[in-house]
C-alpha positions as CSV (number, residue, x, y, z in Angstrom):
1,Y,-44.0,-23.4,36.4
2,E,-41.6,-26.4,37.8
3,E,-39.0,-24.0,37.2
4,L,-40.5,-21.2,40.2
5,T,-38.8,-20.8,43.0
6,S,-40.3,-19.1,46.0
7,A,-38.1,-15.9,45.3
8,D,-40.9,-15.9,42.0
9,K,-43.8,-15.3,44.6
10,G,-45.8,-12.3,43.7
11,R,-44.5,-12.1,40.2
12,L,-46.6,-14.5,38.2
13,L,-49.7,-12.5,36.0
14,Y,-52.9,-13.6,38.8
15,E,-50.9,-12.7,41.6
16,K,-50.9,-9.0,39.6
17,K,-53.4,-6.4,40.8
18,T,-56.3,-5.8,38.2
19,W,-54.7,-2.8,37.0
20,Q,-51.7,-4.3,36.4
21,K,-53.4,-7.3,34.5
22,V,-55.1,-4.6,32.7
23,V,-52.0,-2.7,31.5
24,I,-49.8,-6.1,30.4
25,M,-52.9,-7.7,28.5
26,A,-53.4,-4.2,26.6
27,G,-49.7,-4.1,25.6
28,G,-50.2,-6.7,22.6
29,I,-53.7,-4.6,21.5
30,T,-51.5,-1.0,21.7
31,M,-49.0,-2.5,19.6
32,N,-51.5,-4.1,16.7
33,L,-52.8,-0.2,17.0
34,L,-49.3,1.1,16.6
35,I,-48.2,-1.1,13.8
36,A,-51.7,0.0,11.8
37,F,-51.3,3.9,12.6
38,L,-47.1,3.5,11.0
39,L,-48.8,1.4,8.5
40,L,-51.2,4.0,7.5
41,W,-49.0,7.0,8.3
42,G,-46.2,5.4,5.7
43,V,-49.1,4.7,3.1
44,L,-50.6,8.4,3.5
45,G,-47.6,10.2,3.7
46,L,-45.5,8.7,0.8
47,H,-48.0,7.0,-2.0
48,G,-51.1,9.6,-0.9
49,T,-54.3,8.3,-1.3
50,W,-57.8,9.2,-3.6
51,R,-60.4,11.4,-1.8
52,A,-63.3,13.2,-2.6
53,Q,-62.8,17.2,-2.7
54,P,-66.0,20.2,-2.4
55,V,-65.2,20.6,-6.0
56,V,-68.2,20.0,-8.2
57,G,-67.0,17.5,-11.1
58,A,-70.5,17.3,-12.5
59,V,-74.0,18.6,-11.9
60,V,-76.5,16.2,-12.2
61,D,-79.4,17.1,-13.9
62,C,-83.1,15.8,-12.4
63,V,-84.0,14.1,-9.6
64,T,-84.4,10.1,-10.2
65,T,-85.1,6.9,-7.8
66,Q,-83.1,4.8,-10.6
67,A,-79.8,5.4,-12.3
68,R,-81.1,6.5,-15.9
69,A,-81.6,9.3,-18.6
70,C,-83.4,12.3,-17.1
71,T,-86.9,12.6,-18.5
72,A,-89.1,16.0,-18.3
73,S,-91.2,14.6,-15.8
74,D,-88.7,14.1,-13.8
75,P,-87.8,17.3,-10.9
76,V,-85.1,19.7,-11.4
77,S,-82.2,18.7,-8.9
78,P,-81.0,21.4,-6.6
79,A,-77.8,21.9,-7.8
80,R,-79.1,22.8,-11.4
81,Q,-82.1,25.1,-9.9
82,A,-79.0,26.9,-8.2
83,G,-76.9,27.1,-11.0
84,M,-74.0,25.7,-10.3
85,Q,-71.3,24.6,-12.4
86,A,-68.5,22.3,-12.8
87,G,-65.1,23.2,-11.0
88,E,-66.9,25.6,-8.9
89,R,-65.0,25.1,-5.2
90,I,-68.3,24.8,-2.3
91,V,-66.7,27.6,0.9
92,E,-70.0,27.4,2.8
93,F,-73.3,26.2,2.9
94,N,-76.0,27.5,5.3
95,G,-73.7,29.5,6.6
96,T,-70.9,26.9,7.7
97,P,-67.6,27.5,6.1
98,I,-66.2,23.4,4.1
99,R,-63.0,22.5,4.8
100,D,-63.2,18.8,3.3
101,Y,-66.0,17.0,1.5
102,P,-67.0,14.6,4.1
103,Q,-68.2,17.4,6.2
104,L,-70.1,19.4,2.9
105,S,-71.7,15.3,2.5
106,G,-72.6,15.5,6.2
107,L,-74.5,18.7,6.1
108,I,-76.4,18.2,3.0
109,R,-76.9,14.5,4.2
110,A,-78.4,16.1,7.6
111,N,-80.2,18.8,6.0
112,L,-83.1,17.0,4.6
113,D,-85.6,18.7,2.7
114,G,-84.5,22.0,4.3
115,E,-83.4,25.1,2.5
116,A,-79.6,25.2,1.4
117,S,-77.8,28.5,0.7
118,L,-74.8,28.4,-0.3
119,V,-71.2,29.9,-1.2
120,V,-68.6,29.0,-3.9
121,E,-65.8,30.2,-5.8
122,R,-65.9,30.6,-9.3
123,G,-63.1,32.1,-11.3
124,G,-61.3,32.9,-8.2
125,V,-64.4,34.9,-7.0
126,R,-66.6,34.2,-4.1
127,T,-70.3,33.9,-5.6
128,T,-73.2,32.9,-3.3
129,L,-76.2,31.2,-5.0
130,P,-79.5,31.4,-5.1
131,T,-81.4,29.4,-1.8
132,V,-82.9,26.3,-2.8
133,N,-84.3,23.6,-1.4
134,T,-82.4,19.6,-0.6
135,V,-84.6,16.9,-1.3
136,V,-84.3,13.9,0.7
137,T,-83.2,9.9,-1.0
138,G,-82.4,7.0,0.1
139,V,-78.5,7.0,0.2
140,A,-76.4,4.5,2.0
141,D,-75.6,4.8,5.5
142,T,-71.8,6.1,6.2
143,L,-71.2,3.5,8.7
144,D,-73.5,0.6,7.0
145,P,-73.1,0.6,3.2
146,S,-75.6,-2.4,3.5
147,R,-78.2,-0.3,5.1
148,T,-80.3,2.6,3.0
149,V,-81.4,5.5,5.3
150,A,-83.1,9.1,4.4
151,A,-81.0,11.3,3.4
152,G,-80.7,14.9,2.1
153,W,-79.2,15.2,-1.2
154,F,-78.5,17.6,-3.8
155,G,-77.1,16.8,-6.7
156,V,-72.9,17.1,-7.2
157,S,-70.6,14.4,-8.1
158,P,-66.8,15.8,-6.5
159,V,-63.5,16.0,-8.4
160,V,-61.4,13.4,-7.1
161,A,-58.0,13.9,-6.1
162,K,-54.8,12.2,-4.9
163,E,-54.0,13.6,-1.1
164,F,-50.7,12.8,1.3
165,G,-51.7,13.4,4.8
166,G,-50.0,13.2,8.5
167,P,-50.8,12.0,11.8
168,A,-54.3,13.6,11.8
169,E,-55.2,12.4,8.8
170,V,-54.4,8.5,9.7
171,L,-55.9,9.2,13.0
172,R,-59.3,10.2,11.9
173,D,-59.1,7.6,9.0
174,L,-58.6,5.4,12.0
175,G,-61.6,6.2,14.0
176,T,-64.2,5.8,11.0
177,M,-62.7,2.4,10.2
178,T,-62.7,1.5,13.8
179,Q,-66.5,2.8,13.9
180,Q,-67.5,0.5,10.6
181,S,-66.1,-2.2,11.9
182,L,-67.9,-2.7,15.4
183,V,-70.8,-1.6,13.6
184,A,-70.4,-4.7,11.1
185,L,-69.2,-6.6,14.0
186,A,-72.2,-6.4,15.5
187,Q,-74.6,-6.6,12.6
188,F,-72.7,-9.8,11.4
189,P,-75.0,-12.3,13.4
190,V,-78.1,-10.6,12.5
191,K,-77.3,-10.4,8.3
192,V,-76.5,-14.2,8.8
193,W,-79.8,-15.0,10.3
194,N,-81.6,-12.8,7.3
195,V,-79.7,-14.9,4.7
196,A,-80.4,-17.9,5.9
197,A,-84.0,-17.3,6.7
198,D,-84.6,-15.9,3.2
199,M,-83.0,-18.7,1.3
200,V,-85.8,-20.4,3.3
201,T,-88.7,-19.0,2.8
202,G,-87.8,-17.3,-0.6
203,Q,-87.7,-13.5,0.3
204,P,-86.5,-10.9,-1.8
205,R,-82.6,-9.8,-0.5
206,D,-81.9,-6.0,0.3
207,V,-81.3,-3.9,-2.7
208,N,-77.6,-3.3,-1.0
């Protein structure tokens, strides 16, 4: 500050207009986002990442609330009722063309216990499966995996394959991670309080 002269008047940060201060202070944040974007692009473009595909890897036989073998009293899963087979690619769900697994998963979850009509690609031939109803079950929330929410369930496990991506995929992944980070930060104080309260009161912890 002792080295400043009258010629520097108006050049100091606190003397700038509000919009100019915002631009200057946003520079560091913007650079962090740019570096993250370039690093993720390098990983996705050169190494690739493993992603679930809208292809059936396995069909679940029954609806259970726990990870165990099916019994005669367990309801048959919607996928098994529809006659779905491993290796089939799901191309439509209730008339909506499927482009990737996250979209398919979102449609199934939002369907709750409604009717589900699927079109699959079986041996290179598009085949419409019998209409069934998805079932409502408790699954992990997409933005907060520690929270269990009610959602539709069909009963298939997807094939996982290595994919290479470009800028569009990087922006999509950054958007998802940003949402998950904001949710985690917002809930962190509450979770710390709940942990402390459970330790004192002896209440059972959430399964997630």
